[in-house]
C-alpha positions in Angstrom: 51.3 -41.9 -78.7 49.8 -45.0 -77.3 47.1 -46.1 -79.0 44.3 -47.5 -76.5 42.4 -50.7 -78.2 38.9 -52.0 -76.8 37.8 -55.4 -77.2 34.6 -55.7 -76.6 33.4 -59.2 -74.9 29.5 -59.1 -74.8 26.8 -56.8 -75.7 22.7 -56.7 -74.5 20.3 -54.8 -74.2 18.8 -54.4 -70.9 14.9 -53.0 -70.1 14.1 -51.3 -66.7 10.0 -49.4 -66.5 9.9 -49.2 -70.9 14.2 -47.9 -70.2 15.7 -49.9 -72.9 19.5 -50.1 -72.2 22.5 -51.0 -74.5 25.4 -52.4 -71.9 28.8 -53.2 -73.0 31.1 -55.5 -70.9 35.1 -54.6 -72.9 38.5 -54.9 -71.5 40.8 -51.8 -72.5 44.4 -51.9 -73.0 45.1 -49.1 -70.1 42.5 -50.4 -67.6 43.3 -53.1 -65.4 39.8 -54.5 -65.0 37.3 -55.1 -67.2 34.7 -52.2 -67.7 30.8 -52.3 -67.7 29.5 -49.6 -69.9 25.9 -48.0 -69.9 24.3 -46.3 -72.8 21.5 -44.6 -70.7 18.9 -42.4 -72.3 19.7 -38.7 -71.6 17.6 -35.4 -71.9 18.9 -32.6 -73.2 19.0 -29.4 -70.7 15.5 -27.6 -71.7 14.0 -31.3 -71.4 15.3 -31.9 -68.2 13.6 -28.3 -67.3 10.1 -29.4 -68.4 11.0 -33.1 -66.4 11.4 -31.1 -63.5 8.1 -29.4 -63.8 6.8 -32.7 -64.7 7.7 -34.0 -61.4 6.4 -30.8 -59.4 2.9 -31.9 -60.5 3.4 -35.6 -60.1 3.7 -35.0 -57.3 0.9 -32.7 -56.5 -1.4 -35.5 -58.0 0.1 -38.5 -56.3 -1.1 -38.5 -52.4 0.9 -41.6 -51.0 0.7 -41.8 -47.3 3.9 -43.3 -45.5 1.8 -46.4 -44.1 1.5 -47.6 -47.9 5.6 -47.1 -48.8 6.0 -49.1 -45.6 3.4 -51.5 -46.8 5.1 -54.4 -49.4 1.9 -55.5 -50.3 1.4 -51.6 -51.6 4.5 -51.2 -53.2 3.9 -52.9 -56.9 0.5 -50.7 -56.6 2.4 -47.4 -55.8 5.2 -47.7 -58.7 2.6 -48.6 -61.0 0.7 -45.6 -60.2 3.7 -43.7 -60.6 4.4 -44.9 -64.2 1.0 -44.1 -65.0 0.6 -41.2 -63.6 4.2 -40.0 -65.1 3.0 -41.0 -69.0 -0.9 -39.3 -68.5 1.3 -35.6 -67.3 4.3 -36.5 -69.9 2.1 -36.6 -72.5 0.2 -33.2 -71.6 3.8 -31.6 -71.7 4.8 -33.3 -74.9 1.6 -33.5 -77.1 3.9 -34.6 -80.3 6.0 -37.1 -78.9 4.7 -41.2 -79.6 3.9 -43.0 -77.2 7.1 -45.6 -76.8 9.4 -41.9 -75.5 6.3 -41.1 -73.5 6.9 -44.7 -72.3 10.7 -43.8 -71.9 10.1 -40.5 -70.2 8.0 -41.9 -67.4 10.2 -45.3 -67.2 13.4 -42.2 -66.1 11.0 -40.0 -63.4 10.0 -43.4 -61.8 13.7 -44.4 -61.7 14.5 -40.5 -60.2 11.6 -40.1 -58.2 10.9 -43.3 -57.0 13.6 -45.3 -57.3 17.5 -45.3 -57.1 18.0 -43.4 -60.7 20.7 -45.3 -62.9 21.0 -47.8 -60.8 17.6 -49.5 -61.4 19.5 -50.3 -64.6 22.1 -52.5 -62.7 19.2 -54.1 -60.9 17.5 -55.1 -63.9 20.3 -56.8 -65.8 20.1 -60.5 -64.6 23.6 -61.1 -65.5 24.7 -59.5 -62.3 25.0 -60.7 -58.9 26.1 -58.0 -57.1 26.7 -53.8 -57.3 28.6 -51.5 -55.2 28.4 -48.4 -54.7 32.1 -47.1 -52.7 31.9 -43.5 -52.7 31.1 -40.8 -55.1 35.0 -40.0 -56.0 34.6 -43.4 -57.9 32.6 -45.3 -60.3 30.0 -47.8 -59.4 31.5 -51.5 -59.3 29.1 -54.6 -60.4 30.0 -58.9 -60.0 29.0 -60.1 -63.3 28.3 -63.8 -63.1 30.6 -64.5 -66.6 33.2 -61.8 -66.1 33.8 -61.2 -62.2 34.2 -57.5 -60.8 33.3 -55.4 -63.7 34.1 -50.7 -62.9 30.8 -49.3 -64.7 30.8 -45.8 -66.2 28.0 -44.6 -63.4 28.9 -42.1 -60.9 27.0 -40.8 -58.0 27.2 -36.8 -58.2 27.8 -36.4 -53.7 27.8 -38.3 -50.8 24.2 -36.8 -50.4 22.6 -39.0 -53.0 24.1 -42.4 -51.4 22.6 -41.1 -48.3 19.8 -40.2 -50.0 19.4 -43.9 -51.5 19.9 -45.5 -48.1 17.8 -43.7 -46.7 14.4 -44.0 -48.9 15.8 -47.8 -48.3 15.9 -48.2 -44.7 12.4 -46.5 -44.6 10.6 -48.9 -47.1 11.7 -51.2 -44.6 10.9 -49.3 -41.7 14.3 -48.7 -40.8 16.6 -45.8 -40.1 20.4 -45.2 -41.0 21.7 -41.8 -39.8 25.1 -40.4 -38.0 24.1 -41.9 -34.8 23.0 -45.3 -36.7 25.3 -45.4 -39.1 24.7 -49.1 -40.6 21.8 -50.3 -42.5 21.6 -53.9 -43.3 18.0 -54.0 -45.2 16.4 -55.1 -48.5 14.3 -53.7 -51.4 10.7 -54.9 -52.3 12.3 -57.5 -54.7 14.5 -58.9 -52.4 17.4 -58.0 -53.1 19.5 -57.6 -49.9 21.4 -54.2 -49.1 24.0 -52.9 -46.6 24.9 -49.6 -46.2 27.8 -47.4 -44.3 28.4 -44.0 -43.5 31.3 -41.7 -43.5 33.2 -42.1 -41.3 32.5 -45.6 -40.9 33.5 -46.2 -43.8 36.6 -43.6 -44.2 36.4 -42.9 -48.0 33.0 -42.3 -48.4 29.3 -43.7 -48.0 28.7 -46.9 -49.0 26.1 -49.0 -50.6 26.4 -53.0 -51.0 23.5 -54.7 -53.4 23.4 -58.3 -53.2 20.8 -59.3 -55.7 17.9 -61.9 -54.9 18.0 -64.7 -57.7 14.7 -63.7 -59.9 14.8 -67.3 -61.4 16.1 -69.1 -58.2 19.0 -72.0 -59.4 17.4 -75.5 -59.1 19.3 -78.6 -58.9 19.1 -78.8 -62.7 21.1 -75.7 -62.9 23.7 -77.4 -60.5 24.4 -80.9 -62.1 24.0 -79.4 -65.6 27.8 -79.5 -67.0 27.5 -75.5 -68.4 27.3 -75.2 -64.3 29.3 -77.9 -62.9 28.3 -77.2 -59.4 27.8 -80.9 -57.8 27.7 -84.1 -59.9 24.4 -86.1 -60.2 26.2 -89.0 -58.1 26.6 -86.6 -55.0 23.5 -84.6 -55.8 21.5 -88.2 -55.4 22.9 -88.9 -51.9 21.9 -85.2 -51.2 18.4 -85.9 -51.7 18.4 -89.1 -50.4 19.3 -88.0 -47.5 17.2 -85.2 -47.3 13.7 -87.6 -48.2 14.9 -89.3 -44.8 15.5 -86.7 -42.8 19.5 -86.3 -42.5 20.4 -82.7 -40.5 23.4 -80.6 -42.8 25.4 -78.1 -42.5 26.2 -76.1 -45.5 29.4 -74.2 -45.3 31.5 -72.0 -47.5 32.8 -68.6 -47.8 31.5 -65.1 -49.0 29.3 -65.5 -52.0 30.6 -68.9 -52.6 26.5 -70.6 -52.8 25.9 -71.6 -49.7 22.6 -70.5 -49.6 21.5 -71.0 -53.5 22.5 -75.1 -52.4 20.0 -74.8 -49.3 17.5 -73.4 -51.5 18.4 -76.3 -54.4 17.2 -78.6 -52.1 14.3 -77.6 -50.6 12.4 -79.5 -53.4 13.3 -83.0 -52.1 11.4 -82.5 -48.9 7.9 -84.1 -48.7 5.1 -82.1 -49.6 3.3 -83.8 -46.4 5.5 -82.0 -43.8 5.8 -78.8 -42.6 8.9 -76.2 -43.1 10.2 -73.1 -40.4 12.8 -70.7 -42.5 14.4 -68.5 -40.2 16.5 -66.0 -42.2 18.1 -62.3 -41.4 16.6 -61.2 -44.9 14.3 -63.6 -47.0 16.4 -65.3 -49.5 15.2 -68.8 -49.4 12.5 -69.2 -52.4 10.5 -72.3 -51.9 8.2 -74.6 -54.1 4.7 -73.2 -53.9 2.9 -76.4 -52.9 5.6 -77.0 -49.9 3.8 -76.3 -46.1 6.2 -73.5 -45.5 6.3 -70.8 -43.3 8.7 -68.2 -43.8 10.1 -65.9 -40.7 12.9 -63.2 -40.9 14.2 -61.1 -37.9 13.4 -57.4 -37.1 16.1 -55.4 -35.3 15.1 -52.7 -33.0 13.3 -49.2 -33.7 14.8 -46.3 -32.4 13.6 -46.2 -29.2 15.7 -49.7 -28.6 12.5 -52.1 -28.8 10.6 -54.1 -31.4 14.0 -56.4 -31.8 12.8 -60.2 -33.3 16.2 -61.7 -33.1 17.1 -64.9 -35.1 16.8 -66.8 -31.7 13.8 -65.5 -31.0 12.6 -67.0 -34.1 14.3 -70.6 -33.3 13.3 -70.6 -29.9 9.9 -69.6 -31.3 10.0 -72.2 -34.3 9.9 -75.5 -31.9 6.2 -74.1 -31.1 5.4 -74.2 -34.1 5.8 -78.5 -34.9 7.6 -78.0 -37.3 9.0 -81.2 -39.2 12.1 -79.2 -40.9 13.8 -76.2 -39.7 16.4 -74.3 -42.3 18.9 -71.7 -40.7 20.4 -68.7 -43.0 23.4 -68.5 -41.1 24.6 -69.5 -37.8 27.2 -66.9 -36.1 26.1 -67.8 -32.3 26.7 -70.0 -29.1 23.0 -69.6 -28.7 21.8 -69.8 -32.2 23.9 -73.7 -32.6 22.9 -74.4 -29.5 19.3 -73.9 -30.4 19.6 -75.6 -33.4 21.2 -79.0 -32.3 18.6 -78.8 -29.4 16.0 -79.0 -32.3 18.3 -81.7 -33.7 18.1 -84.3 -30.4 13.9 -83.3 -30.5 13.7 -85.1 -33.3 13.4 -81.7 -35.7 15.4 -82.3 -39.5 17.6 -79.1 -39.1 19.5 -77.2 -42.0 21.5 -74.3 -41.5 24.7 -72.8 -43.2 27.5 -71.5 -42.0 30.9 -70.0 -42.6 33.9 -72.6 -43.0 35.8 -73.4 -45.7 36.2 -77.2 -45.4 34.4 -80.3 -43.2 36.8 -80.3 -40.7 36.8 -76.5 -40.2 33.4 -76.9 -39.3 33.8 -79.3 -36.5 36.6 -77.1 -35.2 34.0 -74.1 -35.4 31.0 -76.1 -33.3 33.5 -77.6 -30.9 35.3 -74.8 -30.0 35.0 -71.3 -28.7 33.0 -69.2 -29.5 30.0 -71.4 -30.6 31.7 -74.7 -28.8 28.6 -77.0 -28.6 29.5 -80.3 -26.7 30.6 -83.2 -29.0 27.4 -85.1 -27.6 25.2 -82.8 -29.3 27.0 -82.6 -32.5 26.7 -86.2 -32.8 23.2 -85.0 -34.2 25.0 -83.9 -37.5 24.6 -86.3 -40.0 26.5 -84.2 -43.2 28.6 -81.2 -44.5 28.7 -79.6 -47.9 31.3 -77.5 -48.5 30.9 -74.8 -50.9 33.4 -72.7 -52.6 34.4 -70.2 -55.1 37.2 -69.5 -57.0 37.6 -65.8 -57.1 39.6 -65.8 -60.5 37.2 -67.6 -62.5 33.6 -67.2 -60.9 33.3 -70.6 -60.8 31.4 -72.6 -57.7 31.6 -75.8 -56.7 30.8 -78.1 -53.7 34.7 -79.1 -52.7 33.8 -81.9 -50.2 30.9 -83.4 -49.1 31.6 -85.3 -45.6 29.8 -87.5 -42.9 30.3 -86.8 -39.3 30.5 -90.3 -37.2 30.6 -90.4 -33.8 33.6 -92.7 -32.3 33.1 -94.2 -28.6 36.7 -93.7 -26.8 37.5 -95.6 -24.1 35.3 -96.2 -20.7 34.9 -92.8 -19.3 36.8 -90.6 -22.0 33.7 -89.8 -24.1 33.0 -89.5 -27.4 34.3 -88.2 -30.5 33.8 -86.8 -33.9 35.1 -88.7 -37.1 34.8 -86.5 -40.1 34.9 -88.6 -43.6 35.4 -87.3 -46.7 32.6 -89.2 -49.0 33.3 -86.5 -52.5 36.0 -84.3 -53.2 36.4 -81.7 -55.7 39.5 -82.5 -57.4 40.4 -78.2 -59.6 43.1 -80.3 -62.2 40.4 -82.0 -64.1 37.3 -80.3 -62.3 35.5 -83.8 -61.6 34.4 -85.2 -57.9 35.6 -88.1 -56.6 34.6 -90.2 -54.6 36.5 -91.2 -51.8 34.8 -93.4 -49.6 31.2 -95.5 -48.9 29.1 -94.0 -46.7 29.4 -95.4 -43.0 26.7 -93.7 -40.9 24.2 -92.4 -43.4 23.4 -95.4 -45.0 23.8 -97.2 -41.8 21.2 -95.0 -40.4 19.0 -95.0 -43.0 19.1 -98.8 -43.2 17.9 -98.9 -39.7 15.3 -97.0 -40.4 14.0 -98.1 -43.5 14.8 -101.8 -43.2 16.3 -101.5 -46.8 18.7 -103.5 -47.6 22.3 -101.9 -49.5 21.5 -103.3 -52.6 18.3 -101.3 -52.2 20.0 -98.3 -51.4 22.3 -98.5 -54.1 19.3 -99.0 -56.5 17.3 -96.1 -55.2 20.4 -93.9 -55.4 20.7 -95.5 -59.0 16.9 -94.0 -59.9 17.5 -90.9 -58.4 20.6 -90.2 -60.6 18.1 -91.3 -63.5 15.5 -88.8 -62.9 18.3 -85.9 -62.5 19.1 -87.2 -65.8 15.8 -86.5 -67.2 15.3 -83.3 -65.2 19.0 -82.2 -67.6 17.6 -83.7 -70.7 14.1 -82.0 -70.4 15.3 -78.7 -69.4 13.5 -78.9 -66.4 14.7 -75.5 -64.4 11.7 -73.8 -62.7 12.1 -74.6 -58.6 7.9 -75.6 -59.1 8.4 -78.2 -61.8 11.4 -79.6 -60.2 9.4 -80.0 -56.8 5.7 -81.1 -58.8 8.4 -84.1 -59.9 10.0 -84.9 -56.8 6.5 -84.8 -54.7 4.7 -87.4 -57.4 8.2 -89.6 -57.1 7.5 -89.6 -53.4 3.4 -90.1 -54.6 4.2 -92.6 -57.1 7.9 -93.7 -57.8 6.9 -96.3 -60.4 5.0 -93.9 -62.9 7.8 -91.3 -62.3 10.6 -93.8 -63.5 8.6 -95.1 -66.3 8.2 -91.9 -67.4 11.8 -91.5 -67.0 12.6 -94.8 -68.6 10.2 -94.0 -72.0 11.6 -90.4 -71.8 8.4 -89.3 -72.3 7.8 -85.4 -71.9 7.5 -84.3 -67.8 4.3 -82.3 -69.1 2.1 -85.3 -68.0 2.9 -84.8 -64.3 3.6 -80.4 -64.7 -0.1 -79.0 -63.5 -0.8 -76.4 -65.8 0.3 -73.5 -64.0 4.1 -75.0 -63.6 3.5 -75.2 -67.9 2.4 -71.9 -68.4 4.9 -70.3 -66.6 7.8 -72.3 -68.0 6.1 -71.3 -71.5 6.5 -67.8 -70.3 10.0 -67.7 -69.9 10.5 -69.5 -72.7 12.3 -72.9 -71.3 9.6 -74.9 -72.9 7.9 -75.1 -76.4 
């Protein structure tokens, strides 16, 4: 008889609507991948029968109109009504139970009637980035920040249950998933992005893929922290300088490499007196509260084929909104790219993401079919950052930072584009190597600002000092980082004095930001 061993890698508690659940990540000798085990509280059969009666009463008491369910502003209110009503009704049915047990029952009922059942626990686990339902024949999979892909002990009991969850998600954002429309791209009220498919499009069964929206978004402090190590202070300072002086930038990389995450971490570097328009299929960007920001998202057509608002529509419309900066979730089509580069040519500062694995590949994708942007337009692009995720270890790195330098060919032969790598990640030492000095980026900043080469280098050193100060003082919220950067633009000398004295950043932070930090346990 073969002895099965179990190695517990991590244990912790996840709480969702008063339901506390023990979670374990374990490696078992008979498994090919680690397991994610959820000790979800179960009820006896007799108790479950009473819970069915409680559900009936809650349904009769709560008169919730469909328009309220479709209104994002009402979602939290409706959920709170579910919790309060279920607690009161459960107390009537179980008068001898303690308040804590009643809360657990009300939480379970809310998950069953209003949420996604046991999946709610997975959605509340901040260590998870993604959860995937492949069919009712196999367990739910999750992507853990520390351990990568894990197989859970949760299985949805039927294909109908998977369909029902998909349908509920769709209805809440005004979308449908049916046999005629078997694909769904939507989002949860929390911002988590959802993709769903129906059999036979997905041949093994109905599927749901949920990419979780960061509850506490990454900041530049996280990215330069050696514990995460996504990029170096030197590299971050150069990107900061380019953002400050309105250089255009594309962030490339593969799926889940951190393209949007990096774009989001760079937003605090935008001066607060400029108007920003963001354009996305699903809201993922989360800018500092004080910025002049207009977030816009696309909309699919209704079942009659009407009412669609595409990314191209939003991009064209944004040019009429007098933006200083335009940020686009992802470029996929030629027309989108044309409008984006037209915006660059008309003086807007533009940032976007693109699927490509190297800076050279960015150039090839943009300059060749199907996107096929003329090189004379591509001249407007200054920088390309390439993000990388190692699928084996889960680490994410800025693989390459390159500038695009136009070169005039011989008379009558037009312009060529030279991709010059400035920094490159070395996987053997896990360090960032400076390949060469910037040519175009620094040159254009000189022209725009009249700063000398030595003044620009001093500016970069100052920015590195500020970034190190962020690390030393654990400034890891979007608003706190953004507030300091805004003050840096307003009174650089004041900020540098605090940095060099190693003073507390509290002197710069508004009271509400300090409260937020304390609430999250990030400051004493």
